[in-house]
N, C-alpha and C positions, 0 to 999 in steps of 0.2 A: 521372500526369496526370488531370486531371478530364475524364471522358467522358460526355456525354449522348447517350443514343440516343432517337431519334424512329422509330417504326415505324408502319404501318398494315397492317391486315389485308388479306391478299391476297385476290383474287377467288375466289369459291367454287369455280370450275373450275380453280384453279392447282394444280399438283402440288407443293406446298410440302414435302411430305414425300418426294419422289422420293429414291430410294437415293443416299445420298451416298458410298458406298464406292467407286463406279465410278473408275477411274483413280487409286486411291490407291497410295502406295509404303510398302512397310515401312519403319517408323522416321520417317515423315514425318507431319505433322498430317493428319488427314482434310479431305476438300474440304467445307467448309462452303457455300460459295458458287461459283457458276459465274463471275461476274464481279465484281472489286472495282474501283471507280472512285475515283480519287484526285481531289478537287475537286468541290464542289457548286455550281459557277457555272452559268450557263445551258447550256453545253456538257454538263457532267457530268450535270446533272438531266435534260436532253432524251435524252441516251444512256441513261440509266437507264430512263427511260419507254420508250423504244423497244425495249429489251431484255426489259421486263416484258410487252409485248404478245406476246411468243413464250414467255411462261413460264420465263424465264431468272432464276435466282435471283441478285440483285444487291444488293450492299452499297456506298453511297457514303461516303467517309471525307472529311471536311472538317475542317481544322486549326483553322479560326475557331470560337469558341464560340457566337457570334451571327452572324446574317445582316448583310449590307451595311446600314449605317445612315444614309449620307449620301445625299442624294436627287439623283443625277445623272441627268439625262435621256438616254436611249438611243434610237436610232431602229431600227425593223423595216423592212427594205425589202421590195420586192414578193415575192421569191422566199422569204424567211422568212414572210411572211404567207400565201403558198400553203401552205408547209408546215404551218403551224399549222392551217390550214383543213382540210387532209388528215387531221389527227387530232382534228378536232372541237374545237379549242381558241380558235379566232379569235374567236368571237362573245363569249367571256368576256373575252379580253385586249382587245378593243377598247374595251370598257367603261372601262378604266383609262387609256387613252391618248388622244392628240389626233391626229387626222389632218390631214396637211398635204400640200400639193401634191407631186408627184414630179418636182421640177425643182431645178436650181441645186446638184446633188450635186458635180459634177466641178470640184474646185478652187474651189469657192463661187463659180463664175461664174453670175451671175444670169440663167439662161436657163430658160424654161417647159419643161415636158415636151412632146415631140411628141405629137400626136394619135394615138390608136389603138393605144397600147402593148398588147402581147399578153399581158394579164393581166387577171383579174376584179379584182384588188386594186391598181390603179394609183395608190397613195399611199404616203406614208411615215407610219408611226405612231410618234410620239413617245411614250415611256412611261418613268416612273421605273424606275431599275435596280433598286432593291429590290423593286419590285412584279413585274417580269417574272422575276426570281429566285425570288419567293415563288410565283407562279403555276405556274411549270414544276416547282419542287420538291413542291408540292401535288399536281400531275398525277403525278408518279413515285411519290409515296407512295400515292396512291389507286389505282395499279396493283399496288402490293405491294412497292415497292423498300423498303429500309431506309437510313435516313440516320444516321450517327453524327457528331456534331460535337465540336469539341475533341480530334480523333484526327488526328495528323499521322503520315504514312508517313515512316519514316526509313530504311528499307532493304528489300530483298526479293532472293529467290533463286529461279531458275525451273529446271524441268527438263522433261523430255519429257511430263509429266502435269500440271503446273500451277505455280503461283507461291506461294511462301511470303512473306507481308508482314509486315513487323516496324513495330509503331507505337512512338512515342515513349515510351510507358509501358512498354515492353518485352513487350506482348501480340504475339503472333503468330497471323495468320489465313492460311487457305489457300483459294486458288481455283483456277479453270481459267485464267483471264486476269486480267491487271491492265491499266487503262487509265489514262494520265496525262492529266487534264484539270486540272491544278493550276497553270495559269498561265504567265506569261513566266518566272519563276524556277523552273520546274518541277523539283521534288526528283526525280521518276521520271525525267525526260529525262537529268538530270545522272548519276544512279545508273546508268542504261542506258548511260552512254558515247557517246550520239549526238551528234554535232557539231551546232553551231548557228551556222553561219557567216552573215555579213552585215555589216552597218555599225553602229557605235554610235551613240548620239544625237549630233548636231551642234548641235541646238538645243532648247530646252525652252520651255514654255508654261505658264504659271500659269492655274489655273482654279478657280474657287470660286463660292459663293454668299453675297451678304452685302447689306446694307441701304445705300443712298446718301443723300446729303445734299444734293442738288441737284435742281432740277425736271426732269421727263421731257424738256421741250422742249430744255433745255441739253444733255441726254445724246443726243438724237437728232442735234442739229446737229454736235455734235463728233464723233459716230460717221461720220456722212456725210463729214466732212472726212477723218478719219483712214483711213477704210477705201478711200479712192481709192487708196492705195498700201499699205497695211498690212491684210492679211486675217485675220492672227491676232489680231484685236482686236474685241471687242464688249462691250457691256453690254445685256442683255436682260432685260425685266421677267419675273419669276417668280411674282409674285403676293404680295399681303399686304407691299408694300414692299421685296420682296426682288428682286435682280437676279443673274442669271448674268453672271458677269465672266471674260472671257478676255482675257489680255494676254501678250506675250513675255516671257520670263524674262531676266534679266541675263546668264545664262551656263547651263552645265550643272552640276548638282549632283546628289547621290545622291537618287533618287527616293523612297527610304524616308524622307527628312526632308522633312516637309510644310513648305511655305512659310508665312511669317508675315504677318500683316496689313500690317506695315510694307513687306515685299516688294511687295505689291500696290500700296501707295500710291507707292513709289518708282517702279515701272515704269509706272504709269499717269501720273505726272507726266513721266516720260521720254518716253513715246510720244504722249500726249494734251495735255500741258501742264497738266493738273489731275488730282487723285486723286478727283474727283467727291464728296468727303467720305465714302468708304466706311467702314463700320463694322459691328459686331455680325455677324461671319462665321458662317454655319451649318457650312460646311466648306471646306477649301482644300485643293488638291493641285496637283502638277506632272506633266506627261507630256512625253516626248521624241519623236524621230523615229527612234528605233532601227529597223532593218529586219533580220529574221533569219528564217531557214527551216530547220527541222530536216533533216537529210541523210536521214533514213529516219523513216518513221511507224511502222514494226513492227519489232521484234527478238524472234522466236520468239513467246512468248504475252504479251509487253508491247507496247503501242500507245499513240500519243499522238493527242491531238486538241485543237482550240481553240488558246488562246494558248501552250500547251506545245509545239505544233508549228510555230506562227508568229507573228510580231509585227511591227507595221508602224504608221507613225502614223495617228492617228484620221481623217484627212481623208477625207471621203467617208463616215464612219460604217460602215465594213465590217467591222470586228473581231467584234463578238458574232454578225453574221449569218453570217460565215464559219464561226465555231466551231458554231453550232447547226446549218448545213448539213453540217459534217463528221459530226455526231452522227446526222444521219438517213442518210448514206451508209453509215456503219460499222454502226448497230445492227442492222438486219435481216441484213447479212452475217455478223456475229459470232454473232448468235443461230441462224442456219442452220448454222454450224460447230459450235456447242454442240448443237443439237438433232439433228446427225448427217446432214443431207440436203444439205449445202453441197457444190457442185462443187469439185474439187480446188485450182483458182485463185481461187475466189471472194473469199476474205479478201485475196488479193494486189490484187484491183481496188481496194480503199480506197486504197492510195497511189497506185496507177496513175491514178486518177481525181482524187483531191483534192489531191495534190502540184502538179499543173500549174495547178490552180486558184488555189492560194496564190501560186505564182509570178507569175502574172497579177496578183493583187492587189497584191503587193508592188511590182511594176514600175509599176502605175497610181499607188499612192500615192507612190512615188518621183517620178514625173512631176509629180503634183499638188503635192507639196512645193516642188519646184523653181518651180513657178508661182505660189508664195506669196511668193517672195523679192522684197525691195525693190530689187533690183539692177536696172539699166537694162535689160540683156539679157533677163532673166526677164520682165520687165514687158513688153517689146516681143513676146515670145513669146506671153504671156498675151493681149495685145490682139490679136494675130493669130487665135489659138484661139478667142476670143470671136467674131470675124467668122466664121470657119468654122463655128461652132457655129449659125449662122443657116442653114446647109444642114440640112434634115431628116435626111439619112443620117448625118451627123456627130453631131448631137445625139442621134439615136436610138442610135447605135452606143455612145456614152459611157455613157448612162443605162442600157441594157441590160448593159454590163460591170459598172457600179456596183452595180446591184440584182441581178445574178447571174441574171437571166432569159435571158441570152444563151448561157449555158453549154452546150456540146456535148461530151459525153463521146465517146471514140473506140470506137464499137462496130463498125467495120469499115465497108465500102462500102454504100451505100443511100441512100435519100432523105434530104432535108435535116432532116426531122423525127426521124430515127433518131439516138438518143443524146441528143435534147433533151428538156426536161419538157414535158408537154402542160398546156395551160392548163385552167382549170376550166370545161369545155364544159357544155351542156345535155345531159342524157340523159333517158330516159323516167322514171326514178326521181328526178329533179330536177337534181341537179348531180353531176358526175363525182367530186369531191373527197369528197363524202359517202360515197363507196363504198370509200374508202381508210381509214377510221378504224380499222380492225383491223391495218394494217400488213402486208396480205398483197399479192401480186401481183394483177393484174386483166387479163383478157382482155375487151377491148371488141370485140364481134362484130357488125359490121353485115350479114354475110351470113346470119346465123341458122344456120350449118350446120357451125361448127367446135366443139371441145370441148377442155377442159383434162384430161380423162381422169383418170390417175393422179396428176396433180399437184393435185387438188381440195382436198387438206388444206393446200395452200400457195398456191393461186391461184383467185381467184373469176372467175365467167364471167358477163357480161351480154350477152345477145343483144339488140340494140337497132338496128333499121334507120334509126331517125330521129336517131341521135347526130349531133351537129355536126362531123362529120369529112369530109375529102375524100379519105380512104383506107379500103379495105375493113375493115380491122381492125388493131387496135394491141395489142401485150402491153406492159403497163406494170409496171415493178418497184416494190416498195413505197414507193420514194422519188419516184415519179411520172414517172420518165425512161422513154421509149419503147425497149424492148428489141427489138422486131420489128415489122414492118409487111408485111401480105400477106393472102393468101386461101386458102394451102394448108396442109392439115392436117400432112403430113409436115413441111414446113419449119417450122411452128409447133411441132411436137413436138421438133425439133432445138434450137430455140431455148429451149423450156421446160427442157430438159436442161442447156443451157448456164448458165442463170441459177438453176434451181430443182432441180438434180439428177435423180437417178433417180425415175422414178414409183413411187408406193407399191404398185403392182400390175401 
């Protein structure tokens, strides 16, 4: 098999020549990498970058020889924008996207976002999928990750010390961990034998970009008429005479078989009474409403993230965001395990925290899908929910759910802020997220009398009585979630041990 390798020089302080014999087994390949990631989509690339922040040797294997070519627009929601800001990526990413109001997400019910959303990034960023994938891959490469394209994982065996990964060309590689970020049809998940229960697609939707042969005024008038009852339909200008076209498919087909232009014409005529003279397609695809969740995210030294762990209809635009957020949750924990300072149960918290989040996303997409039905009962419920969303509390709850800023992990009893992410507040050094670029923990100390002591190699300390907080001190994990609130040094030390292991001295 043709294999193209793209590498970047690791940072000067990286321990790229660290002793690779640690954990070797007689008669087994040497440990060349700490982590091998199958799949270089947004989840895989983001995970690779997060691991490289902690000097973990990472290889990303991508079965496709070239990056995604068709230009589908994806949306980054508030929580994902916050995470990009935490790593110093947002300014660059925003240049390539288009900011849109943070509203109308839930079941495409056209309600504006409530005022005062708890985020400094209260908008949706529409960005071409190939662009966000390229930017995240470049970020990982710049940090020293390796990416090999045209390399498909076909098998693996794990033992107490590592994982031996076999590629399609017969080559074998050895690493401490293997992460499946290889999509809905994940080879890693299937070989791992992890169940993927849920529901198969009941409906499919055609989506593509193509030129049209009628005036824009005619398109707008017909869209307004059809979308009174059919939400899975639009023609939106994409520039240079090209339109993004969405229309229900005639039935459920194999997703690996792309639709034809005639399929689009036929379905447009069926739904709208005209095919709008569509021609010259740039790309065409189909997607379904299958909903599935992996039973486990981890088996030994093999883990799953992104679409390999969960799939759902794209309504609400949560898929890419959910996967990137998986990567942020897993990256620092797996790095801690490899670096040797992770508490015994830290890596287990990846599934404990992210599996329920995915369950909630699957449930809300199921609900949204029902509200897109043209059946009278579903339309009646849609009208009722549209009325309820005029109440600020309802609208706020739904938008916080879709954008993931309402997530609260279960860290035990405590104030409501415990387990939630902290917004990008003002601090004396500028903005809070600017202090999280290195992927370390952070103690934000308004008392100016606490210390991180023997954890200073993993946790930064900012004494700032002016910080925009209504609590004395907070301990933040590398993913920005609040791990502790208080002002007692002994209690702080207990929680530092819980999340960051034993002190170095």
